[in-house]
N, C-alpha and C positions, 0 to 999 in steps of 0.2 A: 469454419470454412469461410473463405472470402465470398461475399454475396455479390460478386460481379457477374453480370450477364454476358455470356460469350457473344461476340459479334459474329456476323455472317462469315463462314469459313472462306478463305481465299486460297490462291495457288501457292502461297508461302506457308500454308499450314503443314503440308507434307513436302519435304525436299530431300534429295540425296545429301549425304554428308558433305560432299564437295560443293554442292549448290548452297547449302547452309553457310559454308565458310566463304562463299563467293570466290572460290578459287585461291584464296590466300589463307594459309594455315593459321596465322595469328588470331583470326577472328574466333576460332574455337580453341586454339592452342595456348592462349594466354589466359590466366585466371580472370574470371569475370562472373557476373550474375546477370540473369535475364528476368524480364517482367513476366514471361510466360513459362509454364511448365514445359519441360523438354524430355522427349523420349529419343534416345539414340539406339537404333536397332541394327547392329553390325551383322551382316550375313556372309561376309568374306573378308579375309585378311586379319591384320593385327592392329591394335591401338592401345593407348594407355589413357586412363582418366584419373584425375585428382579432384575429389569432391570433398569439400570441407577439410582439406589438407590430409585426406586419406587416399593414398595412391593404389590403383589396381590395374593389372594387365587385363586387356580385353581381347578376346579372340572371336572366331566365327560363332554366330548365334548366341551372342551376349546382348542383353537388353539393359540399358542404363536409363532409369527414371530419375530425373532431377527436378525437384520442386522449384517453383518460381522464387527468386530471391536467394538462391543458394550459390555460393562461390564454387566454381568448378572450372576445369580445363580439360580439353580432349585433344590429344595428339594422335595422328594416324599415319600409317605407312601409305605409300602411293598405291599399293595393291588393295588397300582397304576399301570396301564398299558397304553401303547400308543406307537406311532411311532414317530421317529425323521427323518428329512430329512436334509442333509447337502449339500449345493450347493455353488460352488465358485462364486464370483461376476462376472457378465457378462453384457455386453451392451445389450444382448438379453433377459435379465431377469428383469422385473420391480418390483424388491423387494422393499418394503417400506424403505424410508430413516430413518424412526423412528420405534421403536418397536411397535408391534401391537398385542393386545390380543383380540381374537374374542370368544365370548360365543355363540356357535352354538347350538341353541335350536330346530330348525326345523329338523325333521328326514330326509327330502329330502336334506337339506343342509349338514347334517352330512354324508349322503351317497355320496354326490358329492365330498366332500373333501377327504373322504376315497378312492374313486375311483382314484383321481389324485395321491395320495400317492402310491397306489398299482400299478398304471400304470408306475410311475417313477421307482419303485422297480423292476417291470418286465423287463424293459429295462436294468437296472443295472445288474440283475442276469443272463439274457439270453444272453447278449452280441451279439445281432443280428446285421446284417448289418444296418448301419445308426442309431444305438442305441443312439449315442450322440445327433443327431438331434431330434430323437423322445423324448428322456428324456427332452431336452430343451423345446420342444413344450408342453409337458405335464406340465412342471414346469411353463411355461409362462401362460398357460390356468388356472393353479391353482392360479396364482397371479391375473389374471383378475377377477376370481371368488372372491378372498379375498378382493380386492379393492371394488368390487360391494357390497359385504356383509357389509363391513365397512360403505359404504355410506348410507346403510339402517339403521344404528344405529347412536345414538347420539355421536358426537365426544367430547372427554373430553376437558375441558378448560385448556389452557396452562398457568398454574400459575407460578409466579416468583420462587417459591420453586422448581418446576419441572425443570425450566430452569437452576437453580443453580446446581441441582443434575446431570443433563445431562452434564453440563460443568465439574463438578467434576469427573464424571466417564470417560469422554473423556480424561482428563488429566492423569488418572490412566492408561488407555489403551495406551496412547502415551508414558508413561514411560516404558511400556513393549517393545514397538517397538524400543525404544532407548536403551533397555537392561539395564535399571536402575529401581529403585523403586520410584524415583521422590521425595524423601525426606519425612519429617515428615508431620503430619496433618497441622501444622502451616505453612509449606512451601506451601502446596496446597492452604490453605486459602489465603495466600498472593498473589498467582498467580490469584486467583479468585476475589480478591479485597474485601474480607470480613474478619471478625475476626474469629479465631479458634472456639470461643464459638458459634457464629452464624452458622458456618458450621456444628458443632457437633449437635446443636439443630435441624437444618433443616433435617439433615440426619436421626437422631433418629426418628423424626416425620414422615418422608417419608417412611422409610423401617423397622423401629424397631430396627436397630443397629446403633451404633455410627459411625462417620467417621473413627475413629481410628480402630474400629473392621472391617470395610469394607476394609481398607488398609491391615490389618492383614490377612483377608481371601485371598486377592489377592496374597500377598507374600507367604502364605502357599501353595496355589494352584500351583504357579510357582515352588516353592521349591520341591514339591512332583513330579511334572512332570519331573523336571531335575534329581531328584533322581531315581525315579521308572521307567521312560520311557527311559531316556538317560543314566542312570547309572553313572552320574558325581559324583565326590568326594565332600565331604562337604567343603573342603578348596576352591575348584573352584566355587562352588555355592555361598558360602559366599561372595567371591570377586565379582562375577557377579551380585548379588542382593544388594550389598552395605552394608552388615553387617560388623561391625567394626572388628570382629575377627571370625575365625572358631568356637571357643568355644561358642561365643554368638549365632551363628547360630545353633549350636547343641542344646543349651538350648532352643532356640525358637521352634525348631521342636519337641523336647521331651515334652515341656510344652503343646503343642497343640495336639499331637498324642499319647503320652505315650511311644513312641519308639525313639531310636536314629536314625540319618540319615543312618548310616551304616546298622542298622537292617532293616529299610524300604527298602533300596537298595537290600540287600541280599534276603529278602522275595519276592520282586518283580521279581528278577532274577530267583529264584526257581520256581515261579508261571509261568513265561514265558516258562521255560524249560519243566515244567509239561504239559503245554498247547500244546507244540510241539510234545509230545510223542504220 
C-alpha cells in the first residue's frame, strides 16, 4: 500500500458525475489516469467504461472502483446520474489493486453503498473536528463492504488478453508519469513483446477501439488538460508531449475537436472567469 496520508477532505471529494466532468464529457470520456482512487456509483441511466482496455456496459446501480494510476475512460448518456468519490491512496484504505465493477442488484446493498458515499460527503462538506479521521473510517467501511460483496459474486477468469491489456495500459500511464507519450503503437508492442498487429487485434476485441485510438485518446486528454486547465501554449505542449512540431500538434487537436488549441484555451479561460463572477 502507498503510505500516503490522506489530506483533509474537501468539497471535491464527492461530486456528481457531471460535476466531476465539469460539464464537458471529454474529462471522463477520454482515456486517462488519475492520482486518486475513483469510485463511480451510477444510480440512474446508462454509461460505458473502459478500464485497462477492457470495456463494459454500465447501468443503474453499478459501482466502478478504479485504483489510482489506472488508465480508464467513462462515457455516459445525458440521462445518467450518479456520484463519484475521489480518495488519495493511503495505507489506511484497502482499495482494490485491480479495477472492480460491482453490479449491485439488491436494494439493501444499494442503500448501504449510498449511505457510505453520503457519509463521506457529509464529512467533506461540514468540515467538523476529526472530519479526516471520520471520512477515512467511512471510506474503509465502504471498502470492506465492497470486498465482501465481490466475494459473493463470481470472479472473472484472468485471461491472457486481459493481462496484455493491463500491461499495455500500465505502460501508457507510466509514459505520463515520465512526461512523455511513450512512442508509437509499435514501440509499445515491442516493450510488451508482441507484434503491433497482435496488440491492435487484442485491444480492438477487448474494448472496441484500436490500440492506436487508445493512445490518441490519452494524448488528446492530456493536451486538453494542459490547454484548458493550465493555459499552456501549443508550442510548450507540443514539446512536452513529444509532437514533432507545434504545427503538427495544432492539426492533431483541430482534427479531433474542430477547434485550434488557442481557441480551446481562450474559451476555457472565459468560462473560468464567468464561473468566478
